[in-house]
SETORLUM-51347 format. One record per residue (C-alpha): x, y, z. Coordinates in Angstrom, 1 decimal, padded with zeros to 4 digits, always signed. Layout:
SETORLUM-51347
<torlum <X,Y,Z>>
...
This chain:
SETORLUM-51347
<torlum <+121.2,+045.8,+065.0>>
<torlum <+118.4,+045.4,+063.0>>
<torlum <+115.7,+047.4,+062.2>>
<torlum <+112.7,+046.0,+065.1>>
<torlum <+115.4,+046.2,+067.8>>
<torlum <+116.4,+049.5,+067.2>>
<torlum <+112.7,+051.0,+066.9>>
<torlum <+112.2,+049.2,+070.6>>
<torlum <+114.9,+051.0,+072.3>>
<torlum <+114.2,+054.3,+070.5>>
<torlum <+110.5,+053.6,+071.6>>
<torlum <+111.7,+053.0,+075.0>>
<torlum <+113.6,+056.1,+075.0>>
<torlum <+110.5,+058.4,+074.3>>
<torlum <+108.6,+056.5,+076.6>>
<torlum <+111.0,+057.2,+079.4>>
<torlum <+111.4,+060.6,+078.3>>
<torlum <+108.1,+061.3,+078.8>>
<torlum <+107.9,+059.5,+082.0>>
<torlum <+110.4,+062.1,+083.5>>
<torlum <+108.7,+065.3,+082.1>>
<torlum <+105.7,+063.9,+083.6>>
<torlum <+106.9,+063.9,+087.0>>
<torlum <+108.7,+067.3,+086.9>>
<torlum <+107.0,+069.4,+089.8>>
<torlum <+105.0,+072.0,+088.8>>
<torlum <+107.6,+074.4,+089.4>>
<torlum <+109.7,+072.6,+086.8>>
<torlum <+107.3,+072.4,+084.3>>
<torlum <+105.9,+075.9,+084.5>>
<torlum <+109.5,+077.2,+084.3>>
<torlum <+109.5,+076.3,+080.2>>
<torlum <+106.2,+077.8,+079.8>>
<torlum <+104.6,+081.1,+079.4>>
<torlum <+102.4,+082.2,+082.4>>
<torlum <+101.3,+085.4,+080.9>>
<torlum <+099.3,+084.4,+077.8>>
<torlum <+096.3,+086.2,+076.1>>
<torlum <+094.2,+084.2,+078.5>>
<torlum <+095.9,+085.6,+081.4>>
<torlum <+095.5,+089.1,+080.5>>
<torlum <+091.9,+088.5,+079.7>>
<torlum <+091.5,+086.8,+083.3>>
<torlum <+093.3,+090.1,+085.1>>
<torlum <+091.7,+092.7,+082.9>>
<torlum <+088.2,+091.0,+084.1>>
<torlum <+089.4,+090.7,+087.6>>
<torlum <+090.9,+093.9,+088.3>>
<torlum <+087.7,+095.9,+086.6>>
<torlum <+085.2,+093.8,+088.4>>
<torlum <+086.6,+095.1,+091.6>>
<torlum <+086.2,+098.8,+090.4>>
<torlum <+082.8,+098.3,+088.8>>
<torlum <+081.6,+096.8,+091.9>>
<torlum <+082.3,+099.9,+094.1>>
<torlum <+084.9,+097.8,+096.3>>
<torlum <+088.1,+099.8,+095.3>>
<torlum <+088.3,+103.6,+093.2>>
<torlum <+090.9,+102.4,+091.3>>
<torlum <+093.3,+099.9,+090.6>>
<torlum <+096.8,+099.3,+088.6>>
<torlum <+099.1,+096.7,+087.4>>
<torlum <+102.4,+095.5,+086.1>>
<torlum <+103.7,+092.3,+085.0>>
<torlum <+107.0,+091.0,+083.7>>
<torlum <+108.0,+087.8,+082.5>>
<torlum <+111.5,+086.3,+081.6>>
<torlum <+112.4,+090.2,+081.3>>
<torlum <+109.7,+091.3,+079.3>>
<torlum <+106.8,+093.7,+079.6>>
<torlum <+103.6,+091.4,+079.6>>
<torlum <+101.1,+092.9,+081.3>>
<torlum <+100.0,+096.3,+082.4>>
<torlum <+096.6,+098.0,+082.5>>
<torlum <+094.9,+100.7,+084.8>>
<torlum <+091.0,+100.3,+086.1>>
<torlum <+089.0,+103.2,+087.9>>
<torlum <+090.2,+106.3,+089.3>>
<torlum <+093.4,+107.5,+091.6>>
<torlum <+090.8,+110.1,+092.7>>
<torlum <+087.2,+109.1,+092.2>>
<torlum <+085.4,+112.5,+093.3>>
<torlum <+087.5,+114.4,+091.0>>
<torlum <+087.5,+112.1,+088.2>>
<torlum <+091.3,+112.0,+087.9>>
<torlum <+092.4,+108.1,+086.2>>
<torlum <+094.3,+105.9,+087.5>>
<torlum <+097.5,+105.8,+085.5>>
<torlum <+100.8,+104.2,+084.9>>
<torlum <+102.6,+107.4,+086.6>>
<torlum <+100.3,+107.4,+089.7>>
<torlum <+102.0,+108.0,+092.9>>
<torlum <+100.8,+105.8,+095.7>>
<torlum <+102.2,+105.1,+099.5>>
<torlum <+103.4,+101.9,+099.7>>
<torlum <+103.9,+101.2,+103.5>>
<torlum <+105.3,+097.8,+104.1>>
<torlum <+106.7,+097.4,+100.8>>
<torlum <+109.3,+099.9,+102.2>>
<torlum <+110.7,+097.1,+104.3>>
<torlum <+112.1,+094.6,+101.2>>
<torlum <+113.9,+098.0,+100.4>>
<torlum <+115.5,+098.8,+103.8>>
<torlum <+116.1,+095.0,+103.8>>
<torlum <+118.0,+095.3,+100.8>>
<torlum <+120.0,+098.6,+102.1>>
<torlum <+121.3,+096.7,+105.2>>
<torlum <+122.8,+093.8,+103.0>>
<torlum <+124.6,+095.7,+101.6>>
<torlum <+126.5,+096.4,+104.8>>
<torlum <+126.3,+092.7,+105.3>>
<torlum <+128.4,+092.5,+102.0>>
<torlum <+131.1,+095.0,+103.1>>
<torlum <+131.6,+092.5,+105.8>>
<torlum <+130.1,+095.4,+108.4>>
<torlum <+128.3,+092.7,+110.7>>
<torlum <+127.1,+089.2,+111.0>>
<torlum <+123.3,+088.3,+111.3>>
<torlum <+123.9,+086.6,+114.4>>
<torlum <+125.3,+089.8,+115.7>>
<torlum <+123.7,+091.0,+119.1>>
<torlum <+121.9,+094.5,+118.0>>
<torlum <+123.9,+095.8,+121.4>>
<torlum <+127.2,+095.4,+119.7>>
<torlum <+126.5,+097.9,+117.4>>
<torlum <+123.7,+099.6,+119.5>>
<torlum <+124.0,+100.3,+123.4>>
<torlum <+120.7,+101.5,+123.1>>
<torlum <+119.9,+098.0,+123.2>>
<torlum <+122.0,+096.4,+125.5>>
<torlum <+119.9,+096.2,+128.6>>
<torlum <+116.3,+095.2,+127.3>>
<torlum <+113.8,+093.5,+129.8>>
<torlum <+111.0,+091.1,+128.7>>
<torlum <+107.4,+091.5,+130.2>>
<torlum <+106.2,+088.8,+132.0>>
<torlum <+102.8,+091.0,+133.3>>
<torlum <+101.6,+092.3,+136.5>>
<torlum <+102.1,+091.5,+140.0>>
<torlum <+098.8,+091.6,+142.5>>
<torlum <+099.8,+095.6,+142.8>>
<torlum <+099.7,+096.1,+139.1>>
<torlum <+103.3,+096.5,+138.7>>
<torlum <+105.5,+095.4,+135.5>>
<torlum <+107.1,+092.0,+135.9>>
<torlum <+110.2,+091.9,+133.9>>
<torlum <+112.6,+089.7,+133.2>>
<torlum <+116.1,+089.4,+131.3>>
<torlum <+115.9,+087.6,+128.0>>
<torlum <+117.2,+084.5,+127.4>>
<torlum <+119.5,+085.1,+124.9>>
<torlum <+120.3,+088.7,+123.3>>
<torlum <+118.3,+090.1,+120.5>>
<torlum <+120.2,+089.3,+117.3>>
<torlum <+120.1,+091.3,+113.7>>
<torlum <+118.8,+088.2,+112.2>>
<torlum <+116.1,+088.7,+114.6>>
<torlum <+115.4,+092.2,+113.4>>
<torlum <+115.5,+090.9,+109.9>>
<torlum <+112.8,+087.8,+110.0>>
<torlum <+110.4,+089.4,+112.9>>
<torlum <+111.5,+087.5,+115.9>>
<torlum <+113.2,+090.2,+118.1>>
<torlum <+110.1,+090.4,+120.8>>
<torlum <+109.2,+093.9,+119.9>>
<torlum <+105.1,+094.5,+120.7>>
<torlum <+103.2,+096.3,+118.6>>
<torlum <+100.3,+096.9,+119.7>>
<torlum <+098.5,+098.9,+122.3>>
<torlum <+095.7,+096.8,+123.6>>
<torlum <+098.6,+094.3,+125.1>>
<torlum <+097.7,+093.9,+128.3>>
<torlum <+099.7,+096.7,+130.6>>
<torlum <+102.6,+096.3,+127.9>>
<torlum <+100.4,+098.4,+125.3>>
<torlum <+100.4,+101.0,+127.6>>
<torlum <+104.0,+101.4,+127.8>>
<torlum <+104.2,+101.2,+124.1>>
<torlum <+101.9,+104.1,+123.4>>
<torlum <+103.5,+106.1,+126.2>>
<torlum <+107.0,+105.5,+124.7>>
<torlum <+105.9,+106.8,+121.4>>
<torlum <+109.2,+105.7,+120.0>>
<torlum <+107.6,+105.5,+116.4>>
<torlum <+106.7,+109.3,+116.7>>
<torlum <+107.4,+111.0,+113.3>>
<torlum <+109.3,+113.9,+115.5>>
<torlum <+111.8,+111.5,+116.9>>
<torlum <+115.0,+110.8,+115.0>>
<torlum <+116.0,+107.2,+114.5>>
<torlum <+118.6,+107.6,+117.5>>
<torlum <+115.4,+108.9,+119.3>>
<torlum <+113.4,+106.3,+118.3>>
<torlum <+116.0,+103.5,+119.2>>
<torlum <+116.4,+105.2,+122.6>>
<torlum <+112.6,+104.8,+123.4>>
<torlum <+112.3,+101.4,+122.1>>
<torlum <+115.5,+100.1,+124.1>>
<torlum <+113.7,+101.6,+127.6>>
<torlum <+110.5,+099.7,+126.9>>
<torlum <+110.1,+096.1,+127.6>>
<torlum <+109.9,+093.4,+125.1>>
<torlum <+106.7,+091.5,+124.3>>
<torlum <+108.8,+088.0,+124.3>>
<torlum <+112.0,+086.5,+124.4>>
<torlum <+114.0,+086.9,+121.3>>
<torlum <+113.5,+084.0,+118.3>>
<torlum <+110.5,+082.6,+120.3>>
<torlum <+107.9,+083.9,+118.1>>
<torlum <+107.0,+085.6,+114.6>>
<torlum <+105.3,+088.9,+115.4>>
<torlum <+104.7,+092.0,+113.0>>
<torlum <+105.8,+095.1,+114.4>>
<torlum <+108.8,+097.7,+114.2>>
<torlum <+112.1,+095.3,+113.3>>
<torlum <+112.2,+097.3,+110.1>>
<torlum <+112.4,+100.7,+111.8>>
<torlum <+115.2,+099.5,+113.8>>
<torlum <+117.2,+097.9,+110.9>>
<torlum <+117.3,+101.4,+109.2>>
<torlum <+118.8,+102.9,+112.7>>
<torlum <+121.2,+100.1,+112.3>>
<torlum <+122.3,+100.9,+108.9>>
<torlum <+122.3,+104.5,+110.0>>
<torlum <+124.5,+103.7,+113.2>>
<torlum <+127.0,+100.8,+111.2>>
<torlum <+127.3,+103.1,+108.3>>
<torlum <+127.9,+106.6,+109.8>>
<torlum <+125.3,+107.8,+107.4>>
<torlum <+122.0,+109.3,+107.6>>
<torlum <+119.5,+106.7,+106.5>>
<torlum <+117.8,+108.8,+103.8>>
<torlum <+121.0,+109.1,+102.5>>
<torlum <+122.5,+105.8,+102.4>>
<torlum <+119.2,+104.4,+100.9>>
<torlum <+119.3,+106.8,+098.4>>
<torlum <+122.6,+106.7,+097.1>>
<torlum <+123.2,+102.7,+097.8>>
<torlum <+119.6,+101.4,+096.1>>
<torlum <+117.1,+104.1,+095.1>>
<torlum <+119.5,+106.0,+092.8>>
<torlum <+121.2,+103.5,+091.2>>
<torlum <+118.1,+101.7,+090.2>>
<torlum <+116.8,+104.5,+088.5>>
<torlum <+113.9,+104.7,+091.0>>
<torlum <+113.9,+108.7,+091.1>>
<torlum <+110.4,+108.6,+092.3>>
<torlum <+110.6,+106.1,+095.3>>
<torlum <+110.5,+108.6,+097.9>>
<torlum <+109.7,+109.7,+101.5>>
<torlum <+108.7,+113.4,+100.5>>
<torlum <+106.7,+114.5,+097.6>>
<torlum <+107.1,+117.6,+096.3>>
<torlum <+104.6,+120.1,+095.2>>
<torlum <+105.0,+119.7,+091.8>>
<torlum <+104.4,+115.8,+091.6>>
<torlum <+101.3,+115.9,+094.5>>
<torlum <+099.2,+116.2,+091.4>>
<torlum <+099.8,+112.6,+090.5>>
<torlum <+099.2,+111.3,+094.6>>
<torlum <+096.5,+109.1,+094.4>>
<torlum <+093.9,+109.5,+096.7>>
<torlum <+093.3,+107.4,+099.7>>
<torlum <+090.3,+105.4,+100.5>>
<torlum <+088.4,+103.7,+103.8>>
<torlum <+085.6,+101.4,+103.6>>
<torlum <+083.6,+101.3,+106.2>>
<torlum <+081.5,+098.6,+107.9>>
<torlum <+078.8,+099.2,+105.0>>
<torlum <+081.1,+098.4,+102.4>>
<torlum <+080.8,+102.3,+101.1>>
<torlum <+084.1,+103.8,+099.9>>
<torlum <+085.0,+107.4,+101.6>>
<torlum <+088.1,+109.6,+100.5>>
<torlum <+090.3,+110.5,+103.1>>
<torlum <+090.9,+113.8,+103.4>>
<torlum <+094.8,+114.6,+102.5>>
<torlum <+095.2,+116.3,+105.2>>
<torlum <+095.1,+113.0,+107.0>>
<torlum <+096.3,+110.8,+104.3>>
<torlum <+099.2,+112.4,+102.9>>
<torlum <+100.6,+114.6,+105.7>>
<torlum <+103.3,+112.3,+106.4>>
<torlum <+105.0,+112.8,+102.5>>
<torlum <+104.2,+116.5,+102.3>>
<torlum <+106.8,+117.5,+105.2>>
<torlum <+110.3,+116.5,+106.2>>
<torlum <+110.1,+114.9,+109.0>>
<torlum <+113.1,+113.9,+111.5>>
<torlum <+112.1,+110.2,+111.5>>
<torlum <+113.5,+108.1,+108.1>>
<torlum <+111.3,+104.9,+109.2>>
<torlum <+112.6,+101.5,+107.0>>
<torlum <+109.2,+100.0,+107.7>>
<torlum <+107.2,+102.5,+105.9>>
<torlum <+106.9,+105.8,+104.7>>
<torlum <+108.0,+105.4,+101.1>>
<torlum <+105.9,+106.6,+097.8>>
<torlum <+106.2,+104.6,+094.7>>
<torlum <+105.3,+104.6,+091.1>>
<torlum <+104.3,+101.1,+089.1>>
<torlum <+107.7,+101.5,+087.2>>
<torlum <+109.9,+102.6,+090.0>>
<torlum <+109.0,+099.5,+092.1>>
<torlum <+109.0,+097.3,+089.3>>
<torlum <+112.7,+098.1,+089.2>>
<torlum <+113.5,+097.0,+092.4>>
<torlum <+111.1,+093.7,+091.8>>
<torlum <+113.1,+093.1,+088.3>>
<torlum <+116.7,+093.4,+090.7>>
<torlum <+115.6,+090.9,+092.8>>
<torlum <+114.7,+088.3,+089.8>>
<torlum <+117.6,+088.9,+088.3>>
<torlum <+120.0,+088.1,+091.4>>
<torlum <+121.1,+091.7,+092.5>>
<torlum <+121.6,+093.1,+089.0>>
<torlum <+119.6,+095.2,+086.7>>
<torlum <+120.7,+096.7,+083.7>>
<torlum <+124.5,+096.3,+084.5>>
<torlum <+123.7,+098.3,+087.6>>
<torlum <+124.9,+095.3,+090.9>>
<torlum <+122.9,+096.1,+094.1>>
<torlum <+123.3,+092.6,+095.9>>
<torlum <+125.3,+089.4,+095.1>>
<torlum <+123.3,+086.4,+093.7>>
<torlum <+124.1,+084.7,+096.9>>
<torlum <+122.8,+087.6,+099.3>>
<torlum <+119.6,+087.4,+097.4>>
<torlum <+119.0,+083.8,+097.7>>
<torlum <+119.7,+084.1,+101.6>>
<torlum <+117.0,+086.7,+101.3>>
<torlum <+114.6,+085.1,+099.8>>
<torlum <+115.2,+081.5,+102.1>>
<torlum <+113.1,+080.8,+105.0>>
<torlum <+114.8,+081.6,+108.1>>
<torlum <+112.0,+080.8,+110.6>>
<torlum <+112.8,+077.5,+112.3>>
<torlum <+110.0,+075.0,+112.9>>
<torlum <+110.1,+075.3,+116.5>>
<torlum <+108.7,+079.2,+116.3>>
<torlum <+105.3,+077.9,+116.5>>
<torlum <+103.4,+081.5,+117.2>>
<torlum <+103.6,+083.5,+113.9>>
<torlum <+100.5,+085.8,+114.3>>
<torlum <+098.8,+086.6,+110.9>>
<torlum <+101.8,+085.1,+108.7>>
<torlum <+099.8,+081.8,+108.1>>
<torlum <+097.3,+083.9,+106.2>>
<torlum <+099.9,+084.5,+103.9>>
<torlum <+099.7,+081.1,+102.9>>
<torlum <+102.3,+078.1,+103.2>>
<torlum <+104.8,+080.5,+104.2>>
<torlum <+108.1,+081.3,+105.8>>
<torlum <+110.1,+084.3,+106.3>>
<torlum <+113.2,+085.0,+104.9>>
<torlum <+115.0,+088.5,+105.3>>
<torlum <+112.0,+091.1,+104.9>>
<torlum <+110.3,+088.7,+102.7>>
<torlum <+107.7,+086.1,+103.1>>
<torlum <+108.9,+083.0,+101.3>>
<torlum <+106.5,+080.1,+099.6>>
<torlum <+107.7,+076.6,+100.9>>
<torlum <+105.0,+074.6,+099.9>>
<torlum <+102.2,+074.9,+096.8>>
<torlum <+098.7,+075.7,+097.9>>
<torlum <+096.6,+072.6,+098.9>>
<torlum <+093.2,+073.9,+098.2>>
<torlum <+091.6,+076.9,+096.1>>
<torlum <+090.9,+079.1,+099.5>>
<torlum <+094.8,+079.6,+099.9>>
<torlum <+096.6,+082.1,+097.8>>
<torlum <+097.8,+080.7,+094.7>>
<torlum <+101.7,+081.0,+094.0>>
<torlum <+104.7,+079.0,+093.2>>
<torlum <+107.1,+077.3,+095.4>>
<torlum <+110.3,+079.5,+096.1>>
<torlum <+107.9,+083.1,+095.7>>
<torlum <+109.0,+085.9,+097.9>>
<torlum <+106.8,+088.8,+098.5>>
<torlum <+105.4,+091.5,+100.6>>
<torlum <+102.6,+093.9,+100.6>>
<torlum <+101.7,+097.2,+101.9>>
<torlum <+099.0,+098.6,+104.6>>
<torlum <+096.8,+100.2,+101.8>>
<torlum <+096.7,+096.9,+099.8>>
<torlum <+099.5,+097.3,+097.6>>
<torlum <+101.1,+093.7,+096.8>>
<torlum <+104.5,+092.7,+094.9>>
<torlum <+106.3,+089.3,+094.3>>
<torlum <+108.8,+088.1,+092.9>>
<torlum <+108.4,+084.2,+091.3>>
<torlum <+112.1,+083.2,+090.5>>
<torlum <+110.9,+079.9,+088.9>>
<torlum <+109.1,+081.7,+086.3>>
<torlum <+111.3,+085.0,+086.0>>
<torlum <+108.3,+086.7,+086.8>>
<torlum <+107.9,+089.6,+088.7>>
<torlum <+104.2,+091.3,+090.0>>
<torlum <+103.4,+094.9,+091.3>>
<torlum <+099.7,+095.6,+092.2>>
<torlum <+099.0,+099.4,+093.6>>
<torlum <+095.3,+100.1,+095.2>>
<torlum <+094.8,+102.8,+098.0>>
<torlum <+092.7,+101.3,+100.2>>
<torlum <+092.3,+100.5,+104.0>>
<torlum <+091.6,+098.7,+105.9>>
<torlum <+094.2,+096.2,+104.6>>
<torlum <+092.6,+094.3,+101.6>>
<torlum <+089.4,+092.8,+103.2>>
<torlum <+087.9,+092.7,+100.0>>
<torlum <+089.9,+089.4,+098.7>>
<torlum <+091.6,+091.8,+095.8>>
<torlum <+095.2,+089.5,+096.3>>
<torlum <+094.2,+086.3,+096.2>>
<torlum <+091.7,+087.2,+093.2>>
<torlum <+094.4,+089.0,+091.3>>
<torlum <+097.0,+085.9,+092.1>>
<torlum <+094.6,+083.4,+090.8>>
<torlum <+093.9,+085.5,+087.7>>
<torlum <+097.6,+085.5,+086.9>>
<torlum <+098.4,+081.8,+087.8>>
<torlum <+094.6,+080.4,+086.6>>
<torlum <+092.1,+078.1,+088.5>>
<torlum <+093.5,+076.1,+091.6>>
<torlum <+095.0,+072.6,+090.5>>
<torlum <+095.8,+070.3,+093.4>>
<torlum <+099.6,+069.4,+093.2>>
<torlum <+100.6,+065.5,+093.7>>
<torlum <+104.1,+065.2,+095.0>>
């Protein structure tokens, strides 16, 4: 072969390789690059600081790992603005619904043991739910019209919020019944909670809608029922302690309360008011009978990051295995069929589906108004505006802590995501 022929062949191969590289999806291209570089760090710092400086939040902290290395940590403002106590790395916060993915993980340890199948009826293990009815409205006399569910509620329904439970007191007719049942009263045990919920009609037929509610509290009850062990003990022994999450707790002992962040409420004028501790923290200063699966844990940045890193490592962290890789994959895969069209507020999270106690990103954002993120990411957040996500494509985990009610009315989550991933780009597929 002469030199000219060799030159032409090599040139063709190089061009072909370049074309293949350019045709990679954004997720494939990102996986070989660094997300958190100096520019990203500067963006994140300025973004978080701006929210504090503007008075929209009292304090905020964030921690990011990428490819198993800590690549970002910083804190701005105050955990207690009035007492001038800075937001710190070891500040304890209320994580509310970021409790849910932990509960789902606990449930799936039993799944791995062969204790149940996802499509088993809940009533197979819990007769409290054997005679559920579905609320269809009221008759002319104001009496509730009830019907049998089209199919039994399954454990899968519990894990993806399609069980049929209503949660809002303002649902006409049914809302009053939910309020009177008071199933989530913290003086109830999980068994008493289940009994009350089993006697309250469902809002819709199982599997027909996505409606956020007490599904994960029922998961905690199922863990207790199937394992035969109190839920609080089971989660501690099978997830929290093995991961070294000693400061992720339902009860904050007195000696640690100095690190417990204050809670802030933004009023209609945008002014922040600190809520009294007796109102904001009473759930955590006593050992209440109800150990919820859907809420109730407190944590620190590093503690919660342990959980996120275990997930990005497909169930194992520091030689401790909590779940098998195939189980993590199952949890981070969308379980919502396209036929489930009613999805409450879920579409506000972006183009997502829902797996087992995680929202799952299905498509990249199509506009700069959508939440930034990578296809394959799974995540959730908490009522006090906390947020975390797991980006397996880039081996990135992020945890954002703030204590603000009502839930993120200020665009903090979107701004943080934009700071992490950079300016929006319209991806062509």
